[in-house]
Structures are given as structure tokens and as C-alpha cells.
C-alpha positions, -999 to +999 in steps of 0.1 A: -415+562-462-446+576-469-430+606-470-407+613-502-399+644-506-383+640-472-361+606-480-322+604-476-306+585-497-276+595-506-248+569-480-227+601-473-257+624-457-263+592-437-237+590-427-229+628-413-265+626-397-250+594-378-219+615-373-233+648-360-262+632-338-245+621-296-268+599-289-293+570-299-314+554-286-306+514-286-338+490-287-340+453-281-368+424-277-373+427-244-382+391-227-422+400-219-425+411-259-419+449-256-394+471-272-365+483-242-356+511-253-324+527-233-302+555-251-267+551-259-234+569-264-219+552-302-198+558-328-199+555-366-168+533-377-163+515-404-198+508-413-210+500-380-226+507-347-205+510-318-211+514-281-201+506-244-217+491-216-217+480-183-217+440-189-246+430-174-283+447-178-316+442-195-301+458-224-277+429-224-295+404-217-322+414-243-294+411-268-283+377-257-314+369-263-322+378-294-302+396-319-328+415-338-324+448-327-326+484-341-313+517-337-325+557-336-307+592-345-327+628-347-310+657-344-337+688-339-336+717-360-357+750-362-396+744-340-418+763-375-446+778-352-464+810-351-434+831-353-429+815-381-459+812-401-482+838-388-509+819-403-508+785-393-532+765-374-529+737-347-523+710-375-494+737-393-473+738-362-443+717-372-407+706-362-379+701-384-350+674-381-325+647-393-332+612-385-315+574-397-332+545-381-308+513-378-323+478-382-299+453-382-283+427-356-261+435-320-233+413-310-205+416-281-174+424-299-148+398-280-116+406-299-099+425-278-079+448-307-109+460-323-130+459-289-096+490-281-110+504-317-134+513-310-129+530-279-106+551-292-133+554-322-164+561-292-135+592-273-123+601-305-157+609-315-177+624-276-135+643-270-124+670-280-091+669-263-063+660-274-041+651-249-062+620-235-043+588-241-053+560-262-073+533-248-057+499-245-056+465-235-039+468-202-061+493-191-076+478-154-111+498-168-109+480-205-119+442-187-151+465-171-171+473-200-190+462-228-189+471-261-213+465-286-215+462-326-248+471-342-244+459-379-265+474-401-293+452-425-310+481-432-312+514-425-340+547-435-329+587-435-347+613-434-343+651-429-375+669-421-371+700-440-404+719-462-393+703-492-428+701-494-436+741-500-437+761-526-394+773-531-412+813-517-429+799-488-397+776-480-374+814-484-402+831-462-391+804-435-359+808-442-359+841-440-377+848-408-357+822-390-323+837-401-340+869-380-352+846-349-316+834-343-327+802-317-306+778-315-303+756-343-321+780-369-294+790-392-287+751-389-323+748-402-317+780-430-284+762-439-293+724-444-324+739-466-298+761-488-310+795-483-277+801-463-270+828-492-309+841-505-314+850-474-287+878-462-288+911-453 
């Protein structure tokens, strides 16, 4: 990774980013030689990525032909523009974010028990209601969807939070973000580690 200051290597933090992202982008190798990317709801479960989809379609054809895939998630944080850094020129405007990129192999889950387990994990991640019945093999829609499993072979992650700036520059950025309070600003302040230093 070129930007070593932003690299994330802690497995727990990588898992946190994956669990926090609602949408992932699943990339397959198209028959025409071009990458094919589709957004999917997903869950990171027991070290693998799972999502459900139609039994047929371009991404299904692609992964059945070539199991090598890439999966990417990102969580946008605060935008660092002139309001936050008044002296910034056009090359200093910036977006803070977390991201994870997974290279691995994809396959269709054929074990009914694992398929049900993955679907229930997917529901639990995205649906806060606790009164839903669990997904079971005897449900009519169960056989009408596919569940894809992505087994990671390599994982890289990055949290771009201005760690290549001086402590004072970062503290001033966090202070201005706390005052601005746009969506993502306070989350960014916390991720930067300045929650207590910018109070008041």
C-alpha cells in the first residue's frame, strides 16, 4: 500500500469496518474481458462474505465461469474542504473515509444449513426488528435465491484520517469538524482520536 500512514492491519478494526458497511461492491471478470461490478447487501460472517442474489444473471454467470473476485466496501466520513481548511488550494481538498478491499474466490453455497445460516446472519445485520421468524429451508422463497460465499485470499484496508498531518493540524481539523456537525463529522472526530481534546 502506497499510503502507509493510512493502512489498517488490525483484524478487529478491519472486521469493524466490514460490519459497519451496509453495501459492498462485488467485482467479477466479465466474459467480454471487462470487470463487472455490482452493489450488494452483504454480511461478514465467520471470516467469509455472504450475500444473496438471483439464481441467474451476469454476476452469477461470471463467477461460475471464473471464481476469482474482488469485494470492496467504503464508509465515507467528513469532507475536508475550504470550510475546514480555509487555506487549502484545489489539491488539498479531501474526503476522509474507511475502506476494505478483499481479493478471493466466490462460490454458490449448496449446503442448505449454511445457506440458512448466512441468510439469517444477513437479516440480523440489516434488520433491527427482533420479531422476525428465522429463515428456514422449508420457506418457499428459500429455493428461489442463491447465496454467494466469498472466501478472502488477501485483505487490505485503509482509514484515511489525515495521519500524515501534524498533531496540531489534525487537532484543528477535528475542532472545526466538531463545530460544523454535518453528517459524518462527529464520527470522524472520534475516529481521529480527538473526541475529548476538542470538547468545549
